C-alpha positions as CSV (number, residue, x, y, z in Angstrom):
1,M,35.6,-71.2,-32.0
2,P,35.9,-72.6,-35.5
3,E,34.1,-70.8,-38.3
4,R,30.7,-72.2,-39.3
5,N,29.8,-73.3,-42.8
6,D,26.2,-72.2,-42.8
7,A,25.5,-73.8,-46.2
8,A,26.0,-77.2,-44.7
9,A,24.3,-76.7,-41.3
10,T,21.3,-78.8,-40.5
11,A,18.4,-78.3,-38.1
12,S,18.2,-81.7,-36.6
13,T,20.7,-82.7,-33.9
14,T,19.5,-86.3,-33.2
15,P,22.2,-88.7,-34.6
16,P,21.1,-92.0,-36.2
17,P,21.6,-95.3,-34.3
18,G,25.2,-96.4,-34.3
19,W,26.6,-92.9,-35.0
20,A,29.1,-91.8,-32.4
21,V,29.1,-88.0,-32.5
22,T,31.6,-85.6,-30.9
23,D,32.1,-81.8,-31.1
24,H,35.9,-81.9,-31.0
25,D,38.8,-83.1,-33.1
26,D,40.2,-86.6,-32.7
27,P,43.8,-86.3,-31.3
28,A,44.8,-89.4,-33.3
29,V,43.6,-87.7,-36.5
30,I,45.4,-84.4,-35.7
31,S,48.6,-86.3,-35.1
32,R,48.3,-88.4,-38.3
33,Q,47.3,-85.5,-40.5
34,A,49.9,-83.1,-39.3
35,H,52.2,-84.3,-42.1
36,E,49.6,-86.1,-44.3
37,D,47.7,-82.9,-44.8
38,Y,44.4,-84.7,-45.2
39,T,45.4,-86.4,-48.4
40,D,42.3,-88.6,-48.5
41,H,39.9,-86.5,-46.5
42,V,38.2,-83.1,-46.5
43,V,40.0,-80.4,-44.5
44,P,38.0,-79.6,-41.4
45,L,37.4,-76.0,-40.4
46,T,39.7,-76.4,-37.4
47,A,42.6,-77.3,-39.7
48,R,42.1,-74.3,-42.1
49,Q,45.1,-71.9,-42.3
50,S,45.5,-68.2,-42.2
51,R,45.7,-66.0,-45.3
52,L,49.5,-65.7,-45.3
53,T,49.9,-69.5,-44.7
54,V,47.9,-70.4,-47.8
55,L,49.4,-67.6,-49.8
56,G,52.9,-68.5,-48.8
57,G,52.5,-72.1,-49.9
58,W,50.9,-71.3,-53.3
59,W,53.0,-68.3,-54.2
60,S,56.1,-70.5,-54.1
61,I,55.1,-71.5,-57.6
62,A,55.4,-67.9,-58.7
63,S,59.2,-68.2,-58.6
64,A,59.6,-70.8,-61.3
65,M,62.3,-70.0,-63.8
66,A,60.0,-71.5,-66.4
67,F,57.8,-68.4,-66.2
68,L,60.7,-66.2,-67.1
69,Y,61.6,-68.6,-69.9
70,Y,58.0,-68.5,-71.2
71,G,58.1,-64.7,-71.4
72,A,61.3,-64.7,-73.3
73,L,60.1,-67.5,-75.6
74,A,56.8,-65.7,-76.3
75,A,58.7,-62.5,-77.3
76,T,60.9,-64.6,-79.7
77,L,57.9,-66.4,-81.3
78,A,55.4,-63.5,-81.4
79,G,57.4,-60.3,-81.1
80,T,57.6,-58.3,-77.8
81,R,54.5,-56.2,-78.3
82,Q,52.3,-59.1,-79.3
83,A,53.7,-61.2,-76.5
84,L,52.8,-58.5,-73.9
85,T,49.3,-58.3,-75.3
86,G,49.0,-62.0,-75.1
87,L,50.3,-61.9,-71.5
88,V,47.4,-59.6,-70.5
89,L,44.9,-62.1,-71.9
90,V,46.7,-65.0,-70.1
91,I,46.6,-63.2,-66.8
92,V,42.8,-62.4,-67.1
93,V,41.9,-66.0,-68.1
94,Y,44.1,-67.7,-65.5
95,S,42.7,-65.3,-62.8
96,L,39.1,-66.3,-63.6
97,L,39.8,-70.0,-63.7
98,G,41.8,-69.9,-60.5
99,A,38.9,-68.1,-58.8
100,V,36.3,-70.7,-59.9
101,V,38.4,-73.7,-58.6
102,S,39.6,-72.0,-55.4
103,N,36.1,-71.0,-54.4
104,A,34.8,-74.5,-54.8
105,S,37.7,-76.0,-52.9
106,V,37.6,-73.5,-50.0
107,V,33.9,-74.0,-49.4
108,R,34.2,-77.8,-49.1
109,G,37.9,-78.3,-48.2
110,V,38.3,-80.7,-51.1
111,N,41.4,-81.7,-53.1
112,S,41.5,-82.0,-56.9
113,M,40.4,-85.7,-56.9
114,L,37.4,-85.2,-54.6
115,L,36.4,-82.1,-56.5
116,T,36.1,-84.1,-59.7
117,R,34.5,-87.4,-58.4
118,E,31.1,-86.4,-59.5
119,I,32.3,-85.2,-62.8
120,F,34.5,-88.1,-63.9
121,G,33.3,-90.9,-61.6
122,V,35.2,-92.3,-58.6
123,R,37.6,-94.3,-60.7
124,G,37.9,-91.7,-63.4
125,A,38.7,-88.9,-60.9
126,A,41.9,-90.8,-59.9
127,L,43.4,-89.6,-63.1
128,T,43.4,-86.0,-61.8
129,P,46.0,-86.6,-59.1
130,L,47.9,-88.9,-61.4
131,I,48.3,-86.1,-64.0
132,C,49.1,-83.5,-61.3
133,G,51.6,-85.8,-59.7
134,L,53.4,-86.6,-62.9
135,G,53.4,-83.0,-63.9
136,A,55.0,-82.0,-60.6
137,I,57.7,-84.6,-61.2
138,Y,58.4,-83.3,-64.7
139,Y,58.8,-79.8,-63.4
140,A,60.9,-81.0,-60.5
141,V,63.3,-82.7,-62.9
142,F,63.4,-79.7,-65.2
143,E,64.0,-77.1,-62.5
144,S,66.5,-79.3,-60.6
145,S,68.5,-79.9,-63.8
146,V,68.6,-76.2,-64.5
147,M,69.8,-75.5,-61.0
148,A,72.5,-78.1,-61.3
149,S,73.6,-76.7,-64.6
150,A,73.8,-73.2,-63.2
151,L,76.0,-74.4,-60.2
152,Q,78.3,-76.3,-62.5
153,A,78.7,-73.4,-64.9
154,Y,79.5,-71.0,-62.0
155,F,82.0,-73.2,-60.1
156,Q,83.5,-75.0,-63.0
157,V,84.1,-78.2,-61.0
158,F,82.6,-81.7,-60.8
159,D,80.7,-83.8,-63.3
160,I,77.0,-82.7,-63.8
161,R,75.8,-85.9,-62.2
162,V,77.6,-84.8,-58.9
163,W,75.7,-81.5,-59.0
164,Y,72.4,-83.4,-59.6
165,A,73.1,-85.4,-56.4
166,I,74.1,-82.2,-54.5
167,V,70.9,-80.4,-55.6
168,I,68.6,-83.3,-54.6
169,V,70.3,-84.1,-51.3
170,G,70.6,-80.4,-50.4
171,M,67.0,-79.6,-51.0
172,L,65.5,-82.8,-49.6
173,P,65.0,-81.5,-46.0
174,L,63.2,-78.4,-47.4
175,M,60.8,-80.6,-49.5
176,L,59.3,-82.4,-46.4
177,G,57.3,-79.4,-45.3
178,G,53.5,-79.2,-45.6
179,M,50.8,-76.6,-45.5
180,Q,50.3,-77.2,-41.7
181,T,54.0,-77.1,-40.8
182,W,56.6,-74.8,-42.4
183,L,56.1,-74.8,-46.1
184,N,54.5,-71.4,-45.9
185,K,57.2,-70.0,-43.6
186,L,60.0,-71.1,-46.0
187,N,58.3,-69.4,-49.0
188,N,57.2,-66.3,-47.2
189,A,60.7,-65.7,-46.1
190,T,62.3,-66.2,-49.5
191,L,59.7,-64.4,-51.7
192,P,61.3,-60.9,-51.2
193,I,64.7,-62.3,-52.1
194,Y,63.3,-63.7,-55.3
195,V,61.4,-60.6,-56.4
196,C,64.1,-58.2,-55.5
197,G,66.8,-60.4,-57.0
198,V,65.0,-60.7,-60.4
199,A,64.2,-56.9,-60.4
200,A,67.9,-56.2,-59.6
201,A,69.0,-58.6,-62.4
202,V,67.0,-56.5,-64.9
203,I,68.4,-53.2,-63.7
204,V,72.0,-54.4,-63.6
205,A,71.7,-56.0,-67.0
206,G,70.6,-52.7,-68.4
207,V,73.4,-50.8,-66.7
208,R,76.1,-53.3,-67.5
209,F,75.1,-54.3,-71.0
210,G,73.2,-51.3,-72.2
211,W,69.5,-50.5,-72.5
212,S,69.0,-51.6,-76.1
213,G,65.9,-50.2,-77.6
214,D,65.5,-53.3,-79.9
215,W,63.9,-55.5,-77.3
216,F,60.5,-53.8,-77.4
217,T,60.3,-53.6,-81.2
218,A,61.8,-57.0,-81.8
219,H,60.0,-58.9,-84.5
220,P,59.1,-62.6,-84.2
221,Q,61.1,-65.4,-85.8
222,P,59.7,-66.7,-89.1
223,A,56.9,-69.2,-88.3
224,D,54.9,-71.8,-90.2
225,T,51.5,-70.5,-89.0
226,T,49.7,-67.3,-89.6
227,I,47.9,-67.0,-86.2
228,P,48.3,-63.6,-84.4
229,G,51.2,-63.3,-82.0
230,W,49.0,-62.6,-79.0
231,L,47.1,-65.8,-79.7
232,S,50.2,-67.8,-80.1
233,T,51.3,-66.4,-76.7
234,F,48.0,-67.4,-75.1
235,V,48.3,-70.9,-76.5
236,L,51.9,-71.2,-75.3
237,F,50.8,-70.5,-71.7
238,M,47.9,-73.0,-72.0
239,G,50.7,-75.6,-71.7
240,I,50.9,-74.9,-68.0
241,W,47.2,-75.0,-67.2
242,L,48.2,-77.7,-64.7
243,L,48.2,-74.8,-62.2
244,I,44.4,-74.9,-62.3
245,P,43.9,-78.4,-60.8
246,D,46.9,-77.8,-58.6
247,T,45.0,-74.8,-57.1
248,A,42.7,-77.1,-55.2
249,E,45.6,-78.8,-53.3
250,F,46.4,-75.4,-51.7
251,A,42.9,-73.7,-51.6
252,R,41.3,-76.5,-49.6
253,F,43.2,-75.1,-46.5
254,G,41.7,-71.6,-46.9
255,R,39.2,-70.3,-44.4
256,L,35.7,-69.5,-45.4
257,R,35.9,-65.9,-44.4
258,D,39.0,-65.5,-46.7
259,K,37.3,-66.9,-49.8
260,R,37.2,-63.6,-51.6
261,F,40.8,-62.8,-50.7
262,H,42.0,-66.1,-52.0
263,S,40.0,-65.8,-55.3
264,N,41.5,-62.4,-55.9
265,V,44.9,-62.4,-54.4
266,T,46.2,-65.9,-53.5
267,F,44.9,-67.7,-56.6
268,G,43.6,-64.8,-58.7
269,W,44.9,-61.7,-60.5
270,A,47.5,-60.7,-57.9
271,F,49.2,-64.0,-58.1
272,Y,49.2,-64.1,-61.9
273,L,50.4,-60.5,-62.2
274,L,53.5,-61.7,-60.3
275,A,53.8,-65.1,-61.9
276,F,53.2,-64.2,-65.5
277,G,53.3,-60.4,-65.7
278,F,56.4,-59.6,-63.6
279,N,58.3,-62.8,-64.5
280,G,57.3,-62.6,-68.2
281,V,58.5,-59.1,-68.7
282,A,61.6,-59.8,-66.6
283,G,62.4,-62.8,-68.7
284,I,62.1,-60.8,-71.9
285,L,64.4,-58.1,-70.6
286,I,67.0,-60.3,-68.9
287,V,67.5,-62.4,-72.1
288,A,67.4,-59.4,-74.4
289,L,69.9,-57.4,-72.4
290,A,72.3,-59.9,-70.7
291,A,72.1,-62.9,-73.1
292,P,71.0,-61.5,-76.4
293,N,72.7,-64.2,-78.6
294,T,71.7,-67.1,-76.4
295,T,69.3,-69.8,-77.7
296,I,66.0,-69.3,-76.0
297,A,65.9,-72.0,-73.3
298,E,65.4,-71.9,-69.5
299,S,69.2,-71.9,-69.2
300,A,69.3,-68.6,-71.1
301,V,67.4,-67.0,-68.2
302,T,69.7,-68.3,-65.5
303,T,72.7,-67.4,-67.7
304,G,71.4,-63.8,-67.9
305,I,70.7,-63.6,-64.1
306,V,74.2,-64.9,-63.2
307,A,75.9,-62.8,-65.9
308,S,74.2,-59.7,-64.4
309,L,74.6,-60.3,-60.7
310,G,77.4,-62.8,-60.3
311,V,77.3,-64.7,-57.1
312,V,74.2,-62.8,-56.0
313,G,72.5,-63.9,-59.2
314,L,73.4,-67.5,-58.4
315,L,71.8,-67.0,-55.0
316,V,68.6,-65.8,-56.7
317,V,68.6,-68.9,-58.9
318,I,69.0,-71.1,-55.9
319,V,66.2,-69.4,-53.9
320,S,64.0,-69.7,-57.0
321,Q,64.6,-73.4,-57.3
322,I,64.1,-74.0,-53.6
323,R,60.8,-72.3,-53.7
324,I,59.4,-74.0,-56.8
325,N,60.7,-77.5,-55.9
326,S,59.2,-77.3,-52.4
327,A,55.9,-76.9,-54.2
328,N,56.7,-79.5,-56.8
329,F,57.5,-82.2,-54.3
330,Y,54.6,-81.3,-52.1
331,V,52.1,-81.6,-54.9
332,A,53.7,-84.8,-56.3
333,S,53.9,-86.5,-52.9
334,L,50.2,-85.7,-52.1
335,C,48.9,-86.7,-55.4
336,L,50.8,-89.9,-55.9
337,E,50.0,-91.0,-52.3
338,R,46.4,-90.4,-53.2
339,V,46.6,-92.5,-56.4
340,A,48.4,-95.3,-54.6
341,G,45.7,-95.3,-51.9
342,H,43.1,-95.5,-54.5
343,L,44.6,-98.5,-56.3
344,F,46.2,-100.5,-53.4
345,T,45.3,-101.5,-49.9
346,R,48.6,-100.5,-48.5
347,N,50.4,-97.2,-49.0
348,L,53.4,-95.1,-47.9
349,S,53.2,-91.9,-45.8
350,R,53.6,-88.6,-47.6
351,R,57.1,-88.1,-46.2
352,A,58.1,-91.6,-47.5
353,W,56.7,-90.5,-50.9
354,V,58.9,-87.4,-50.8
355,L,62.0,-89.6,-50.3
356,L,61.0,-92.0,-53.1
357,L,60.3,-89.0,-55.4
358,A,63.7,-87.6,-54.7
359,V,65.3,-90.8,-55.9
360,I,63.0,-91.0,-59.0
361,T,63.8,-87.3,-59.8
362,F,67.5,-88.0,-59.5
363,L,67.3,-91.0,-61.8
364,L,65.3,-89.1,-64.4
365,M,67.9,-86.3,-64.3
366,L,70.5,-88.8,-65.3
367,T,68.7,-89.4,-68.6
368,K,68.7,-86.9,-71.5
369,V,65.8,-85.0,-69.8
370,F,65.6,-82.1,-72.2
371,T,65.1,-84.4,-75.2
372,Y,61.8,-85.8,-74.0
373,I,60.4,-83.6,-71.3
374,T,59.1,-80.9,-73.7
375,T,57.1,-83.5,-75.5
376,A,55.8,-85.0,-72.2
377,L,54.7,-81.6,-71.0
378,A,53.0,-80.8,-74.3
379,W,51.0,-84.0,-74.1
380,Q,50.1,-83.3,-70.5
381,G,49.1,-79.8,-71.4
382,I,46.5,-81.0,-73.9
383,I,45.0,-83.4,-71.3
384,T,45.0,-80.8,-68.6
385,V,43.3,-78.2,-70.9
386,A,40.4,-80.6,-71.6
387,W,40.1,-81.2,-67.9
388,V,39.9,-77.5,-67.1
389,G,37.1,-77.0,-69.8
390,I,34.9,-79.8,-68.3
391,V,35.5,-78.9,-64.7
392,T,34.8,-75.2,-65.2
393,V,31.6,-75.8,-67.0
394,H,30.4,-78.2,-64.3
395,L,31.2,-75.8,-61.4
396,L,29.6,-72.9,-63.1
397,L,26.5,-74.5,-64.7
398,V,25.8,-77.7,-62.8
399,T,26.9,-77.3,-59.2
400,A,29.6,-75.5,-57.3
401,T,29.6,-78.3,-54.6
402,P,29.9,-81.6,-56.3
403,E,29.2,-84.9,-54.4
404,I,32.4,-86.5,-53.0
405,R,31.2,-89.7,-51.4
406,S,32.0,-92.8,-53.4
407,C,28.8,-94.7,-52.4
408,R,26.7,-92.2,-54.2
409,L,28.6,-92.0,-57.4
410,T,29.4,-94.2,-60.4
411,A,32.8,-95.7,-61.1
412,V,33.1,-93.7,-64.3
413,S,30.9,-91.1,-65.9
414,R,30.1,-89.4,-69.1
415,G,32.5,-86.6,-68.1
416,L,35.4,-89.1,-68.3
417,V,34.3,-90.1,-71.8
418,I,34.2,-86.5,-72.9
419,W,37.6,-85.8,-71.3
420,A,39.1,-88.8,-73.2
421,I,37.5,-87.7,-76.5
422,S,38.6,-84.0,-76.1
423,A,42.1,-84.9,-75.1
424,A,42.4,-87.4,-78.0
425,I,41.3,-84.8,-80.5
426,G,43.8,-82.3,-79.2
427,L,46.6,-84.8,-79.3
428,V,45.8,-85.8,-82.8
429,A,45.7,-82.1,-83.8
430,M,49.1,-81.5,-82.2
431,E,50.9,-84.5,-83.5
432,F,49.3,-84.8,-87.0
433,G,47.9,-81.4,-87.7
434,V,49.6,-79.1,-90.1
435,G,50.5,-75.4,-89.6
436,M,47.7,-73.6,-87.8
437,I,45.9,-76.8,-86.7
438,S,48.9,-78.0,-84.8
439,S,49.6,-74.7,-83.3
440,L,46.0,-74.4,-81.9
441,A,45.8,-77.9,-80.6
442,P,45.3,-76.9,-76.9
443,L,42.6,-74.5,-77.9
444,I,40.9,-77.2,-80.0
445,A,41.0,-79.5,-77.0
446,L,39.5,-76.8,-74.8
447,L,36.7,-75.9,-77.2
448,T,35.8,-79.6,-77.8
449,S,35.6,-80.3,-74.1
450,V,33.4,-77.3,-73.4
451,V,31.0,-77.9,-76.3
452,L,30.6,-81.6,-75.6
453,Y,30.1,-81.1,-71.9
454,L,27.6,-78.4,-72.4
455,T,25.4,-80.9,-74.2
456,Q,25.3,-82.9,-70.9
457,V,24.4,-80.0,-68.6
458,P,20.6,-80.3,-68.7
459,A,20.7,-84.0,-67.8
460,L,23.4,-83.4,-65.1
461,R,21.3,-80.7,-63.5
462,R,18.3,-83.0,-63.3
463,G,20.3,-85.7,-61.7
464,A,22.3,-83.5,-59.3
465,H,19.7,-84.0,-56.5
466,R,18.0,-87.3,-56.4
467,P,14.6,-87.2,-54.5
468,G,14.3,-89.8,-51.8
469,D,18.0,-90.3,-51.4
470,T,18.7,-91.1,-47.8
471,D,21.5,-89.1,-46.2
472,Q,21.8,-90.0,-42.5
473,R,24.6,-87.4,-41.9
474,Q,21.8,-84.8,-42.0
475,S,20.6,-86.0,-38.6
476,A,24.0,-85.8,-36.9
477,G,24.0,-82.0,-36.4
478,D,26.0,-79.4,-38.1
479,L,28.0,-81.1,-40.8
480,W,31.2,-79.2,-40.1
481,S,31.3,-78.6,-36.3
482,T,30.7,-82.3,-35.5
483,R,32.9,-85.4,-35.9
484,I,31.7,-88.9,-36.5
485,R,33.6,-92.1,-35.5
486,C,34.3,-94.2,-38.6
487,G,33.0,-97.8,-38.2
488,C,36.0,-99.1,-40.1
489,C,39.2,-97.2,-39.1
490,G,37.8,-96.0,-35.7
491,L,38.9,-92.4,-36.2
492,H,36.6,-89.4,-36.0
493,Y,36.3,-87.2,-39.1
494,T,34.1,-84.3,-40.1
495,T,30.5,-85.3,-40.5
496,Y,30.4,-83.7,-43.9
497,E,32.4,-86.6,-45.4
498,M,30.7,-89.5,-43.7
499,D,28.3,-91.9,-45.4
500,T,26.9,-95.4,-45.0
501,V,26.5,-98.4,-47.4
502,P,23.0,-99.8,-48.0
503,L,23.4,-103.0,-45.9
504,Q,25.1,-101.2,-42.9
505,P,23.1,-98.0,-42.2
506,D,24.3,-98.0,-38.6
507,R,28.0,-98.0,-39.6
508,P,29.3,-94.6,-40.8
509,L,32.4,-94.6,-42.9
510,C,34.9,-91.8,-43.6
511,L,36.1,-91.0,-47.2
512,E,39.1,-93.2,-46.9
513,C,37.1,-96.3,-45.8
514,Q,34.1,-95.9,-48.1
515,P,34.0,-98.6,-50.7
516,Y,34.0,-98.0,-54.4
517,P,30.8,-98.2,-56.4
518,A,31.4,-101.8,-57.5
519,S,31.5,-103.1,-53.9
520,R,29.2,-100.8,-51.9
521,A,26.8,-103.3,-50.4
522,A,28.9,-103.8,-47.2
523,V,32.4,-103.1,-45.8
524,P,34.3,-105.8,-43.8
525,T,35.5,-104.9,-40.4
526,Q,39.2,-104.2,-40.2
């Protein structure tokens, strides 16, 4: 039997007129969502996955070479001791934020856009998957380019553009997996290879090149700011807070009984100990021991691994890129399909989006990617930091279960305005600030978003539950164990996501068919 969401259970079991209720999944929905992964719907309890499945999908992100690079870069900018102190703070803060978002997403099975509909408005929330999707593309381009460069450097044949094509075509079949198919199997099988390979690269680098004692006492490079090294490390890692909204895309498949496990292990301290602690220290050591005179860039990490382990090191790099790009393309395809579905009446399937994204990634790789991608990610980092501040305040102080149905929400909200103001202030500080102001731009954006949104909390609490608001789904039985036939698409979805429009109370609609606030009086028959 599927687990029960007691918080959403109702006492009445008499469905309203026109509501076709069933207690089992719709075969057509199961078939359709096997590869769509409930892109525009809540994930029903019957589709929730085991601990290892969710962990395997999310932990693919832990093998990004960017995390090793960030560790090495932090040591160069702040000094090793200060960088390690900053890493501890990074792990603690990321773990807390990951727990907040994962708990909210597990309880209601919602993705990043649905999670923020009440906060930013129905239209404003579409910016969340847009940012997540674009960020995933940026990282896919970055990681794929590094992999192609490593292959060319090792084999010394072919133009780099040929290696770009080989990387994309070779990895394409692996990018088509989803949370309900074999994405987790791929990543669970390759995780030991990655961890053991990186650990071996550190050990062999020390044996082959000598265990220099300078790496721990290394001083930072001269800088224009006077902020402490641990703080500069923390701000550096704020540039990848995109992981926090990405959390919802994986956590929504978690089972209710596994909520604590996911908040601590899958999306919490255990994950970030591996992703930032293990990778950060390994990156510092690999670059310091095997490539000490190399300019700090992601290529320096791959150079150090290949220099230490030879062909085995190349295998480790390939495994790393397969793992991280399977996650990049999964997130990008989900999010951009969701954005397109929000803006247009016709859309592509998620698998078609994967193919399209492969072509886009290849074309972007042909450009001078490293000349602009750093700036793009820095801008995106500011925008994401402001998002995290607002969403965290809302989930902790307003409600942990935001409304998701479009008919009950506005097109845009005050949260969107605060998000825009906070991001704009952060971007201005980054681009036009001098010295310390520019260096602390992400922190400035975060503090601005938190302070501004806190001023709205009392009003938001008062408006969270509107008295007299008719909600006919409450009469259909348990919101999670029953299914309702949508009056528009004809498919049965979880009662929890169903709603009606004012002029058609006998015609329940699923999330995908519900109209947006500007046109909620009635929905035409398809």
